C-alpha positions in Angstrom: 93.3 142.0 -7.3 93.0 138.7 -9.0 95.3 136.0 -7.9 96.3 132.9 -9.6 96.5 130.1 -7.0 95.5 126.5 -6.2 92.2 127.8 -4.8 91.1 128.6 -8.3 92.8 126.6 -11.0 95.8 124.3 -11.5 97.3 123.6 -14.8 97.9 119.9 -15.0 99.4 117.2 -17.2 97.7 114.2 -15.6 98.4 111.8 -18.5 97.5 108.7 -16.5 94.4 110.1 -15.0 90.8 109.7 -16.4 89.9 111.8 -19.4 88.0 114.3 -17.3 91.3 115.3 -15.6 93.4 115.8 -18.8 93.2 119.6 -19.1 92.5 122.0 -16.2 91.6 121.3 -12.5 89.4 124.0 -10.9 88.5 124.2 -7.2 85.2 125.6 -6.0 86.0 127.6 -2.9 82.7 129.5 -2.4 79.1 128.6 -1.7 78.1 131.8 -3.6 76.2 132.0 -6.8 77.9 134.8 -8.8 78.9 134.2 -12.4 82.5 134.4 -13.6 83.7 137.9 -14.2 85.8 137.1 -17.3 84.7 133.9 -19.0 87.4 132.3 -21.2 90.5 133.6 -19.3 91.3 130.1 -17.8 90.6 131.5 -14.3 87.6 131.1 -12.0 86.8 134.3 -10.2 83.3 135.6 -9.4 84.4 138.7 -7.5 87.5 140.7 -8.6 87.1 143.1 -5.7 87.6 140.4 -3.1 91.1 139.1 -2.2 92.1 136.0 -4.1 89.9 134.1 -6.5 86.3 133.6 -5.5 85.3 130.4 -7.4 81.6 129.5 -7.4 80.2 126.4 -9.0 78.4 128.6 -11.5 81.6 130.4 -12.4 83.6 127.2 -12.8 81.0 125.6 -15.1 81.2 128.7 -17.3 85.0 128.3 -17.4 85.1 124.6 -18.1 82.5 125.0 -20.9 85.0 127.4 -22.6 88.0 125.1 -22.2 89.0 122.6 -24.9 89.2 119.0 -23.7 88.3 117.6 -20.3 88.5 119.3 -17.0 88.2 118.6 -13.3 86.0 120.3 -10.6 87.1 119.8 -7.0 85.8 121.5 -3.8 87.8 123.3 -1.2 85.2 125.5 0.6 86.6 126.9 3.9 85.2 125.8 7.3 84.0 122.5 8.8 80.8 120.6 8.0 78.5 120.3 5.1 78.5 123.1 2.5 75.3 124.0 0.7 75.4 125.6 -2.7 72.0 127.1 -3.5 71.7 128.6 -7.0 68.9 131.1 -7.5 68.6 130.3 -11.2 69.4 127.4 -13.5 73.1 126.6 -13.6 74.8 126.6 -17.0 74.3 123.4 -19.0 77.6 121.5 -19.0 78.8 121.2 -22.6 82.3 119.8 -22.2 83.6 116.7 -20.3 84.2 117.2 -16.6 84.9 115.2 -13.5 82.9 116.7 -10.6 84.3 115.3 -7.4 82.6 116.1 -4.1 84.8 113.8 -2.2 87.5 116.5 -2.3 85.6 118.6 0.2 86.6 118.5 3.9 86.2 115.1 5.5 84.1 113.6 2.8 84.6 109.9 2.0 83.0 107.3 -0.2 81.0 104.3 1.0 82.8 101.1 2.0 79.9 98.9 3.1 78.8 96.0 0.8 75.2 95.9 -0.4 72.8 95.1 2.5 74.9 96.8 5.1 73.9 100.4 4.5 75.8 103.3 3.0 78.5 104.9 5.2 79.5 107.6 2.7 80.2 111.0 4.2 79.1 113.7 1.7 79.9 117.4 2.4 78.7 119.2 -0.7 75.0 119.8 -1.2 73.6 121.3 -4.4 70.2 122.5 -3.4 67.4 123.8 -5.5 65.5 125.2 -2.6 65.8 128.8 -4.0 65.5 127.9 -7.7 62.6 129.0 -9.9 59.9 126.5 -10.9 60.9 123.7 -13.3 64.6 124.3 -12.7 66.8 121.2 -13.0 70.0 120.6 -11.0 72.9 119.6 -13.2 72.4 119.1 -17.0 74.9 117.5 -19.3 74.6 117.9 -23.0 76.1 115.5 -25.6 79.3 117.5 -25.8 80.0 116.5 -22.1 80.6 112.8 -23.1 83.0 111.1 -20.7 81.9 113.1 -17.6 81.8 111.8 -14.1 79.7 113.2 -11.2 80.5 111.8 -7.8 80.3 112.5 -4.1 77.6 115.2 -4.0 74.1 115.6 -2.6 71.6 117.0 -5.1 68.2 117.9 -3.7 65.1 120.1 -3.7 65.2 121.2 -7.4 61.7 121.8 -8.8 62.6 119.9 -11.9 65.0 116.9 -12.0 68.2 116.5 -10.1 70.3 115.3 -13.0 69.4 115.5 -16.7 71.9 113.4 -18.7 72.2 113.7 -22.5 75.9 112.7 -22.5 77.8 109.4 -22.1 78.6 109.7 -18.4 79.0 108.0 -15.1 77.1 108.9 -11.9 78.5 107.3 -8.7 78.6 107.8 -5.0 75.9 110.5 -4.8 72.7 111.1 -2.8 69.9 112.2 -5.1 66.8 113.5 -3.4 67.7 113.2 0.3 69.3 115.2 3.0 73.1 115.0 3.4 72.5 112.4 6.1 70.6 110.2 3.7 67.6 109.7 6.0 65.2 112.6 5.2 63.4 113.2 1.9 64.6 116.4 0.2 63.3 115.3 -3.2 63.1 116.9 -6.6 59.7 118.0 -7.9 60.2 115.5 -10.8 62.5 112.6 -11.3 65.8 112.1 -9.5 67.7 111.4 -12.7 66.5 111.7 -16.4 68.7 110.1 -19.1 68.7 110.3 -22.9 69.7 107.4 -25.2 73.4 107.7 -24.6 75.5 105.1 -22.7 75.1 106.0 -19.1 76.4 104.2 -16.0 74.5 104.9 -12.7 76.3 103.2 -9.8 78.7 100.3 -10.3 80.2 97.1 -9.0 82.1 98.5 -5.9 80.7 100.0 -2.7 82.2 103.4 -3.5 80.1 103.7 -6.6 76.7 103.3 -5.0 74.1 106.0 -5.3 71.2 106.7 -3.0 68.3 107.8 -5.1 65.2 108.3 -2.9 62.5 110.7 -1.9 61.8 112.3 -5.3 58.4 113.5 -6.5 58.6 111.5 -9.7 60.6 108.4 -10.6 64.0 107.7 -9.0 65.5 107.2 -12.5 63.6 107.9 -15.7 65.7 106.3 -18.4 66.1 105.5 -22.1 68.1 102.8 -23.8 71.8 101.8 -23.2 71.5 102.5 -19.5 73.4 100.5 -16.8 72.1 100.7 -13.2 74.0 98.8 -10.6 74.6 98.7 -6.9 72.2 101.5 -5.9 69.7 102.0 -3.1 66.5 103.3 -4.9 63.6 104.2 -2.6 65.3 103.5 0.8 67.2 105.5 3.4 70.9 105.1 3.5 70.6 101.9 5.5 69.1 100.2 2.4 66.2 98.9 4.5 64.1 101.8 5.8 61.5 103.4 3.5 62.2 106.7 1.7 60.4 105.9 -1.6 60.2 107.9 -4.8 56.6 108.9 -5.5 56.4 107.0 -8.8 58.6 104.1 -10.0 62.0 103.3 -8.7 63.3 102.9 -12.3 61.2 103.8 -15.4 62.2 103.1 -19.0 60.3 105.0 -21.7 60.5 105.1 -25.5 62.7 102.0 -25.7 63.6 101.3 -29.3 64.5 97.9 -30.8 67.6 96.8 -28.9 67.4 98.6 -25.6 70.7 97.0 -24.3 70.0 98.2 -20.7 70.8 96.4 -17.5 69.3 96.9 -14.0 71.5 94.8 -11.6 73.4 91.8 -12.9 76.2 89.7 -11.4 77.7 91.6 -8.5 75.6 94.6 -9.5 72.3 94.1 -7.7 70.3 97.2 -6.6 67.8 97.5 -3.8 64.6 98.9 -5.3 61.9 99.3 -2.6 59.1 101.4 -1.1 58.5 103.3 -4.4 54.9 104.6 -5.0 54.4 102.7 -8.3 56.5 99.9 -9.7 59.9 98.8 -8.8 61.0 98.7 -12.4 58.6 99.9 -15.2 59.5 99.2 -18.8 57.2 100.9 -21.3 58.3 100.1 -24.8 57.4 100.6 -28.4 56.6 97.8 -30.9 59.1 95.0 -30.7 61.3 96.7 -28.1 63.6 94.3 -26.3 66.8 93.9 -24.3 66.1 95.5 -20.9 67.6 93.0 -18.4 66.5 93.1 -14.7 68.7 90.7 -12.8 69.5 89.7 -9.2 68.1 92.8 -7.6 66.3 93.0 -4.3 62.9 94.4 -5.2 60.2 94.6 -2.6 57.5 96.7 -0.9 56.7 98.8 -4.0 53.2 100.2 -4.6 52.9 98.5 -8.0 54.4 95.4 -9.6 58.1 94.6 -8.9 58.6 94.6 -12.6 55.9 95.9 -14.9 56.2 95.5 -18.7 54.2 98.1 -20.6 53.3 100.0 -17.4 49.8 98.5 -17.3 49.8 96.0 -14.5 50.4 92.3 -14.9 50.7 91.1 -18.5 49.1 87.7 -19.0 51.3 85.0 -20.6 50.4 84.1 -24.2 50.9 80.8 -26.0 54.1 80.9 -28.1 55.1 84.2 -26.5 54.5 86.1 -29.8 53.2 89.3 -28.4 54.9 92.7 -28.7 55.7 95.8 -26.6 58.1 96.2 -23.8 60.7 93.4 -23.8 58.5 91.8 -26.4 56.1 90.8 -23.6 58.4 88.1 -22.4 56.4 85.4 -20.6 57.1 84.7 -16.9 57.6 81.2 -15.5 54.8 79.4 -13.8 55.7 77.9 -10.4 53.6 74.8 -9.9 54.7 73.8 -6.5 57.2 74.7 -3.7 57.9 72.0 -1.1 60.1 72.1 2.0 61.4 68.9 3.3 61.8 68.1 7.0 65.5 68.8 6.7 64.9 72.3 5.3 65.7 71.6 1.7 63.3 73.3 -0.8 62.2 72.0 -4.2 60.7 74.4 -6.7 58.9 72.8 -9.7 57.3 74.6 -12.6 57.3 75.3 -16.3 58.0 78.1 -18.8 55.9 78.5 -21.8 57.6 80.8 -24.3 59.3 81.0 -27.7 60.0 77.5 -29.1 63.5 76.1 -29.2 65.2 79.0 -27.3 67.5 79.3 -24.2 66.3 81.2 -21.1 67.8 82.2 -17.8 65.4 81.7 -14.8 66.0 83.6 -11.6 64.3 82.7 -8.3 63.5 85.0 -5.4 62.1 84.6 -1.8 59.6 86.9 -0.3 57.8 87.2 3.1 54.4 85.7 3.3 52.1 87.3 0.7 55.0 88.9 -1.1 54.9 88.9 -4.9 58.1 90.7 -5.9 61.7 89.6 -5.5 63.0 90.5 -2.0 65.9 88.0 -1.8 67.7 86.4 -4.7 67.9 82.6 -4.4 69.8 81.6 -7.5 69.3 80.9 -11.2 69.3 78.2 -13.8 69.3 77.8 -17.6 66.5 76.1 -19.4 65.6 75.5 -23.1 62.1 75.3 -24.5 61.2 72.4 -26.8 59.6 72.6 -30.2 56.3 73.4 -28.6 57.7 76.2 -26.5 57.6 74.4 -23.1 60.5 74.0 -20.6 59.9 72.0 -17.4 62.2 72.9 -14.5 63.1 71.8 -11.0 65.1 74.1 -8.9 66.8 73.5 -5.5 67.9 76.8 -3.8 71.0 76.6 -1.7 69.3 78.5 1.1 66.2 77.2 2.9 63.0 79.3 2.8 60.6 79.2 5.7 57.2 77.7 5.4 54.6 80.3 4.3 57.0 82.5 2.6 56.6 82.8 -1.1 58.9 82.2 -4.1 58.7 84.0 -7.4 60.7 83.7 -10.6 61.6 85.7 -13.8 62.7 84.6 -17.3 65.3 86.4 -19.4 65.6 85.5 -23.0 68.7 85.4 -25.3 68.2 89.1 -26.2 68.4 90.1 -22.5 64.6 90.8 -22.2 63.4 90.0 -18.6 59.8 89.1 -17.8 57.6 90.3 -15.0 57.7 88.3 -11.7 55.7 85.1 -11.8 52.7 84.7 -9.6 54.0 83.8 -6.1 53.8 80.3 -4.7 53.9 79.8 -0.9 56.3 77.3 0.5 54.5 74.2 1.8 55.5 71.2 3.8 56.5 68.4 1.5 
């Protein structure tokens, strides 16, 4: 007998709730993989012979795809501990807006630690591709799923990508490519997340929105334009400090058109991007592509450059900064000297050679001895180039930097295009 109860679906009128909760709220109560028995009847039941409604994730996606408007997907799988959902074939592509909320399962809870103090989220729903056929992706969102939110789940071991996003959407509070404990690699065969050219938010400005994106066989994130990546651990374990790198870059941008309008980091939105096999952030753009901002992040211990424009290693500065390609080949600052006074104060002197008569934001970073990325953000300053394209600068970081450590810098122009890191300059006694 089929029952109609809270274990399956609740009709709601949550006017004040987010858009993804405006229509129906379904609860997944089974780790099984059966499809829905009667798609389109507003009920989720994968086995009419069993008492009550057996609501699998596959069945609920089928039902939400057939409902008008936005829906919610919660979890209420009986029993204690982590629940693994292991589909044996590709799940249906999500074609309508949904909120998938893994924090509704058992004792799950979001992270409360600020950046730099690890991730204490408790995740109790694992979507595992360990039994899926080759090339299978985890969750796939089509453009019709605009407004969707995915939070509070572990996605791991899919032969393809963990998330494929072709819809305006938000991804927050998930572990992508790790065990449920966030310390062991259970990566995808390809990238952790692949995005299309839609507006997509990965992470956010609060601790609860942080994602852990590590241990994947490709890039952590393989993105297109209009992408905002904030507050995440990319290539580390859940402590934000121990290595669990993605095999390729932490973040890769491809096929960026004129006006990327993407941000990695930013004020209160810094990411930790470390221990990845290739670059920390790689931006491979087409002719005259611009507007990918990489700001205030902690980027260190990656196999390639911390920031790599055009994906071809260090790009030399050019007079007048008139070259093309990723971020229009924005020149990086040249640090001429770094002196540390007896009292501990540090003075950084250098110059930027770039587009004449333009404003730029310079950001400065400290690294351990020999480091050439951006391990610790020190501060920023604004400069303007003169008619010849030169801006001299003197910067005094608020924090002291030990002798022998290095300082690097980036330049971001008025279009939001960030340069590669400058060549490092060691701190010397002054």
